One Martini backbone bead per residue (centre of mass of N, CA, C, O) as a GRO file, in nm:
protein
  274
    1MET     BB    1 -20.264   8.201   0.867
    2ASN     BB    2 -20.572   8.240   0.947
    3ILE     BB    3 -20.790   8.389   1.163
    4ASP     BB    4 -20.897   8.125   1.291
    5ASP     BB    5 -20.623   8.001   1.354
    6TYR     BB    6 -20.528   8.229   1.540
    7ASN     BB    7 -20.750   8.214   1.746
    8ASN     BB    8 -20.703   7.917   1.830
    9SER     BB    9 -20.406   7.939   1.904
   10TYR     BB   10 -20.420   8.160   2.120
   11LEU     BB   11 -20.636   8.038   2.309
   12GLU     BB   12 -20.473   7.780   2.369
   13LYS     BB   13 -20.223   7.921   2.495
   14VAL     BB   14 -20.370   8.066   2.720
   15LYS     BB   15 -20.496   7.821   2.854
   16ASP     BB   16 -20.230   7.674   2.917
   17TYR     BB   17 -20.109   7.894   3.094
   18LEU     BB   18 -20.338   7.921   3.309
   19GLU     BB   19 -20.319   7.605   3.392
   20ASN     BB   20 -19.969   7.567   3.407
   21ASN     BB   21 -19.807   7.889   3.430
   22ASN     BB   22 -19.935   8.134   3.607
   23ARG     BB   23 -19.667   8.156   3.830
   24PHE     BB   24 -19.394   8.212   3.676
   25ILE     BB   25 -19.415   8.507   3.712
   26THR     BB   26 -19.201   8.740   3.870
   27LYS     BB   27 -19.053   9.007   4.001
   28ASP     BB   28 -18.764   8.916   3.949
   29LEU     BB   29 -18.805   8.855   3.645
   30VAL     BB   30 -18.894   9.138   3.565
   31ASP     BB   31 -18.645   9.292   3.666
   32ARG     BB   32 -18.439   9.143   3.482
   33THR     BB   33 -18.577   9.226   3.214
   34MET     BB   34 -18.550   9.542   3.261
   35MET     BB   35 -18.230   9.543   3.230
   36GLU     BB   36 -18.273   9.542   2.899
   37GLY     BB   37 -18.469   9.821   2.866
   38LEU     BB   38 -18.746   9.765   2.982
   39ASP     BB   39 -19.046   9.805   3.067
   40GLU     BB   40 -19.276   9.653   3.251
   41GLU     BB   41 -19.489   9.587   3.033
   42ASP     BB   42 -19.281   9.473   2.824
   43ALA     BB   43 -19.169   9.252   3.009
   44VAL     BB   44 -19.428   9.091   3.045
   45CYS     BB   45 -19.481   9.044   2.745
   46ALA     BB   46 -19.214   8.898   2.678
   47LEU     BB   47 -19.252   8.662   2.872
   48LEU     BB   48 -19.520   8.559   2.762
   49SER     BB   49 -19.432   8.513   2.469
   50SER     BB   50 -19.219   8.301   2.540
   51ILE     BB   51 -19.383   8.095   2.711
   52MET     BB   52 -19.623   8.072   2.479
   53ASN     BB   53 -19.508   8.079   2.191
   54LEU     BB   54 -19.527   8.341   2.023
   55ASP     BB   55 -19.584   8.517   1.762
   56ILE     BB   56 -19.591   8.825   1.621
   57VAL     BB   57 -19.900   8.835   1.588
   58GLU     BB   58 -19.982   8.740   1.874
   59THR     BB   59 -19.832   8.969   2.018
   60GLU     BB   60 -19.930   9.238   1.866
   61TYR     BB   61 -20.264   9.150   1.804
   62TYR     BB   62 -20.323   9.022   2.102
   63LEU     BB   63 -20.163   9.062   2.365
   64LYS     BB   64 -20.121   9.377   2.357
   65TYR     BB   65 -20.432   9.436   2.323
   66GLY     BB   66 -20.523   9.258   2.610
   67LEU     BB   67 -20.305   9.382   2.803
   68LYS     BB   68 -20.310   9.460   3.171
   69GLU     BB   69 -20.275   9.663   3.431
   70LEU     BB   70 -20.416   9.671   3.748
   71ASP     BB   71 -20.609   9.852   3.980
   72LYS     BB   72 -20.670   9.776   4.300
   73GLU     BB   73 -20.858  10.014   4.399
   74VAL     BB   74 -21.100   9.959   4.216
   75TYR     BB   75 -21.171   9.693   4.392
   76THR     BB   76 -21.128   9.764   4.700
   77ASN     BB   77 -21.358  10.005   4.655
   78ASN     BB   78 -21.571   9.821   4.634
   79PRO     BB   79 -21.855   9.772   4.809
   80TYR     BB   80 -21.825   9.471   4.862
   81TYR     BB   81 -21.530   9.473   4.962
   82GLN     BB   82 -21.585   9.687   5.190
   83ASN     BB   83 -21.867   9.543   5.340
   84ILE     BB   84 -21.786   9.238   5.297
   85VAL     BB   85 -21.730   8.973   5.519
   86ILE     BB   86 -21.504   8.695   5.490
   87ASN     BB   87 -21.540   8.405   5.658
   88ASP     BB   88 -21.440   8.118   5.751
   89LYS     BB   89 -21.660   7.864   5.602
   90THR     BB   90 -21.832   7.549   5.666
   91HIS     BB   91 -22.068   7.355   5.454
   92ASN     BB   92 -22.007   7.070   5.439
   93ASN     BB   93 -21.842   7.096   5.114
   94ILE     BB   94 -21.853   7.409   5.174
   95HIS     BB   95 -21.612   7.683   5.117
   96LEU     BB   96 -21.551   7.987   5.270
   97THR     BB   97 -21.312   8.222   5.123
   98TYR     BB   98 -20.977   8.296   5.028
   99GLU     BB   99 -20.794   8.414   4.757
  100GLU     BB  100 -20.504   8.464   4.526
  101TYR     BB  101 -20.313   8.690   4.353
  102LYS     BB  102 -20.021   8.706   4.227
  103PRO     BB  103 -19.768   8.860   4.116
  104TYR     BB  104 -19.828   8.844   3.767
  105GLU     BB  105 -20.083   8.701   3.754
  106LEU     BB  106 -20.284   8.564   3.520
  107PHE     BB  107 -20.610   8.694   3.392
  108VAL     BB  108 -20.928   8.717   3.328
  109CYS     BB  109 -21.096   9.062   3.322
  110ASP     BB  110 -21.294   9.027   3.067
  111ASP     BB  111 -21.437   9.046   2.796
  112PHE     BB  112 -21.422   8.961   2.500
  113ILE     BB  113 -21.283   9.070   2.191
  114LYS     BB  114 -21.358   9.204   1.855
  115VAL     BB  115 -21.100   9.249   1.592
  116ASP     BB  116 -21.101   9.196   1.277
  117GLY     BB  117 -21.173   8.880   1.377
  118ARG     BB  118 -21.036   8.899   1.648
  119VAL     BB  119 -21.000   8.698   1.936
  120ILE     BB  120 -20.972   8.877   2.258
  121PRO     BB  121 -20.848   8.838   2.553
  122GLN     BB  122 -20.873   8.990   2.862
  123LEU     BB  123 -20.573   9.065   3.039
  124GLY     BB  124 -20.455   9.047   3.380
  125TYR     BB  125 -20.262   9.226   3.643
  126PHE     BB  126 -20.073   9.238   3.936
  127THR     BB  127 -19.800   9.374   4.144
  128SER     BB  128 -19.975   9.259   4.379
  129GLU     BB  129 -20.145   9.117   4.603
  130PHE     BB  130 -20.481   8.960   4.553
  131LYS     BB  131 -20.782   8.932   4.719
  132TYR     BB  132 -21.056   8.684   4.701
  133PRO     BB  133 -21.361   8.565   4.704
  134CYS     BB  134 -21.472   8.219   4.776
  135ILE     BB  135 -21.588   7.896   4.659
  136LYS     BB  136 -21.547   7.568   4.776
  137GLU     BB  137 -21.543   7.230   4.633
  138SER     BB  138 -21.342   7.008   4.729
  139ASP     BB  139 -21.098   7.234   4.675
  140ASN     BB  140 -21.262   7.368   4.445
  141ILE     BB  141 -21.308   7.631   4.259
  142TRP     BB  142 -21.640   7.772   4.191
  143MET     BB  143 -21.671   8.057   4.332
  144LEU     BB  144 -21.630   8.416   4.250
  145ILE     BB  145 -21.466   8.753   4.316
  146THR     BB  146 -21.342   8.922   4.056
  147PRO     BB  147 -21.263   9.142   3.819
  148ASN     BB  148 -21.432   8.991   3.612
  149GLU     BB  149 -21.704   9.010   3.757
  150VAL     BB  150 -21.713   9.313   3.791
  151ASN     BB  151 -21.692   9.386   3.484
  152THR     BB  152 -21.920   9.179   3.361
  153MET     BB  153 -22.163   9.313   3.558
  154LYS     BB  154 -22.204   9.618   3.515
  155SER     BB  155 -22.434   9.637   3.302
  156ALA     BB  156 -22.644   9.473   3.460
  157ILE     BB  157 -22.655   9.662   3.700
  158ASP     BB  158 -22.732   9.920   3.542
  159ASN     BB  159 -23.003   9.783   3.406
  160SER     BB  160 -23.144   9.742   3.658
  161TYR     BB  161 -23.500   9.700   3.747
  162GLY     BB  162 -23.736   9.667   3.966
  163ARG     BB  163 -23.825   9.341   3.910
  164VAL     BB  164 -23.590   9.107   3.995
  165ILE     BB  165 -23.425   8.833   3.823
  166THR     BB  166 -23.195   8.565   3.921
  167PHE     BB  167 -22.965   8.318   3.796
  168GLY     BB  168 -22.775   8.277   4.047
  169LEU     BB  169 -22.576   8.339   4.338
  170GLY     BB  170 -22.323   8.271   4.479
  171LEU     BB  171 -22.195   8.560   4.664
  172GLY     BB  172 -22.395   8.812   4.588
  173TYR     BB  173 -22.296   9.051   4.412
  174TYR     BB  174 -22.531   9.132   4.235
  175ALA     BB  175 -22.744   9.160   4.462
  176TYR     BB  176 -22.602   9.378   4.621
  177MET     BB  177 -22.579   9.601   4.403
  178VAL     BB  178 -22.888   9.607   4.329
  179SER     BB  179 -23.013   9.658   4.620
  180ASN     BB  180 -22.886   9.967   4.617
  181LYS     BB  181 -23.106  10.045   4.422
  182GLU     BB  182 -23.378  10.252   4.396
  183ASN     BB  183 -23.505  10.112   4.117
  184VAL     BB  184 -23.516   9.856   4.307
  185LYS     BB  185 -23.754   9.648   4.460
  186SER     BB  186 -23.655   9.344   4.376
  187ILE     BB  187 -23.491   9.013   4.447
  188THR     BB  188 -23.484   8.714   4.269
  189ILE     BB  189 -23.335   8.399   4.358
  190ILE     BB  190 -23.205   8.127   4.168
  191GLU     BB  191 -23.116   7.817   4.344
  192ASN     BB  192 -23.004   7.467   4.350
  193ASN     BB  193 -22.816   7.509   4.614
  194LYS     BB  194 -22.860   7.470   4.946
  195ASP     BB  195 -22.577   7.524   5.066
  196ILE     BB  196 -22.539   7.804   4.945
  197ILE     BB  197 -22.783   7.934   5.074
  198ASP     BB  198 -22.709   7.884   5.372
  199LEU     BB  199 -22.439   8.034   5.370
  200PHE     BB  200 -22.546   8.305   5.276
  201LYS     BB  201 -22.761   8.354   5.503
  202ASN     BB  202 -22.547   8.334   5.748
  203VAL     BB  203 -22.303   8.539   5.632
  204ILE     BB  204 -22.394   8.759   5.403
  205LEU     BB  205 -22.688   8.875   5.412
  206PRO     BB  206 -22.670   9.031   5.695
  207GLN     BB  207 -22.483   9.265   5.541
  208PHE     BB  208 -22.722   9.378   5.404
  209PRO     BB  209 -22.892   9.681   5.388
  210ASN     BB  210 -23.123   9.540   5.165
  211LYS     BB  211 -23.246   9.244   5.246
  212GLU     BB  212 -23.562   9.282   5.200
  213LYS     BB  213 -23.533   9.242   4.875
  214ILE     BB  214 -23.466   8.941   4.928
  215ASN     BB  215 -23.534   8.632   4.732
  216ILE     BB  216 -23.490   8.284   4.787
  217ILE     BB  217 -23.491   8.006   4.549
  218ASN     BB  218 -23.510   7.656   4.547
  219ALA     BB  219 -23.423   7.590   4.207
  220ASP     BB  220 -23.463   7.523   3.882
  221ALA     BB  221 -23.405   7.716   3.616
  222TYR     BB  222 -23.564   7.580   3.387
  223GLU     BB  223 -23.830   7.544   3.542
  224PHE     BB  224 -23.881   7.837   3.645
  225SER     BB  225 -23.871   7.979   3.349
  226LYS     BB  226 -24.168   7.896   3.249
  227ASN     BB  227 -24.250   8.132   3.473
  228MET     BB  228 -24.207   8.502   3.423
  229ASP     BB  229 -24.410   8.649   3.568
  230GLY     BB  230 -24.351   8.969   3.741
  231TYR     BB  231 -24.107   9.085   3.571
  232ASP     BB  232 -23.855   9.319   3.439
  233TYR     BB  233 -23.575   9.167   3.514
  234CYS     BB  234 -23.301   8.957   3.374
  235PHE     BB  235 -23.034   8.748   3.513
  236ILE     BB  236 -22.785   8.533   3.374
  237ASP     BB  237 -22.584   8.302   3.613
  238ILE     BB  238 -22.515   7.948   3.570
  239TYR     BB  239 -22.219   7.968   3.470
  240HIS     BB  240 -21.868   7.950   3.448
  241ASP     BB  241 -21.837   7.953   3.126
  242VAL     BB  242 -21.832   7.897   2.796
  243SER     BB  243 -21.821   7.581   2.804
  244ASP     BB  244 -22.120   7.593   2.980
  245GLY     BB  245 -22.289   7.854   2.846
  246ILE     BB  246 -22.410   7.819   2.559
  247ASP     BB  247 -22.657   7.640   2.617
  248ASP     BB  248 -22.793   7.831   2.819
  249TYR     BB  249 -22.813   8.075   2.637
  250ILE     BB  250 -22.991   7.947   2.418
  251TYR     BB  251 -23.226   7.859   2.592
  252PHE     BB  252 -23.309   8.148   2.695
  253LYS     BB  253 -23.325   8.305   2.426
  254LEU     BB  254 -23.567   8.118   2.313
  255ARG     BB  255 -23.746   8.201   2.606
  256GLU     BB  256 -23.819   8.486   2.610
  257ASN     BB  257 -23.980   8.741   2.766
  258LYS     BB  258 -24.116   9.025   2.618
  259ASN     BB  259 -24.160   9.178   2.919
  260ILE     BB  260 -23.846   9.130   2.949
  261LYS     BB  261 -23.532   9.213   3.048
  262TYR     BB  262 -23.217   9.088   2.926
  263ASP     BB  263 -22.922   8.939   3.076
  264TYR     BB  264 -22.579   8.810   3.021
  265TRP     BB  265 -22.324   8.657   3.117
  266ILE     BB  266 -22.072   8.693   2.896
  267GLU     BB  267 -22.201   8.759   2.611
  268LYS     BB  268 -21.965   8.866   2.439
  269THR     BB  269 -21.801   8.607   2.456
  270ILE     BB  270 -22.006   8.408   2.343
  271LYS     BB  271 -22.037   8.555   2.059
  272CYS     BB  272 -21.744   8.483   1.960
  273TYR     BB  273 -21.850   8.168   1.893
  274PHE     BB  274 -22.056   8.247   1.637
   0.00000   0.00000   0.00000
């Protein structure tokens, strides 16, 4: 196979595993595999390679390159996780709650990377249960704050300054982190879902130490973006993943205001598809 075939094959196998077999690996299974003389990381890798039916190239140059055990404390010590309490709350068909990653459950944990033409998703797991806040709509997880969101928003948070505008509210992770920066004067949030706004204002926003910086506008992102004067920095985060993000990314990239610095959620991942 050529490099494009390998990229497509591996990404399809990862997608299938994440959607259909993601809780197959358990601590007991890892322990039994380690009895064959493997350390824990190699045992997890061997199990994944077998279950996903990877060949030697996909195992050695894709899976092993992008797979890692994550340190829970890095995320549980995050200011949002430390200071924002998520109580079970339902508003219309929107449910604010917690979900969890089971031990050894695999998930995308950062932007895809590209190495010598290989498109490699960065995959992570914890060795013990990890809970994360999320919003469900009709029992389907819609918005969440997982290690992937924490890692992929880091550069945008670091880059934010002055009068900030962001498209997409979610659970307010980006807004919370940015509002705590001294060099950020204000954060305007554009969100088209009134129920999300109401839930956020009632449950999460009151816990922000700098909530006076926050202004939420219920509007369509495309329409509001037609007049972007008065802002210094813009962060776009209105898509769920690459599958629905490429069109939004292209739309905003073609219409950037030259006086504003822009960042886009999972931009590195999106660029892997161009």
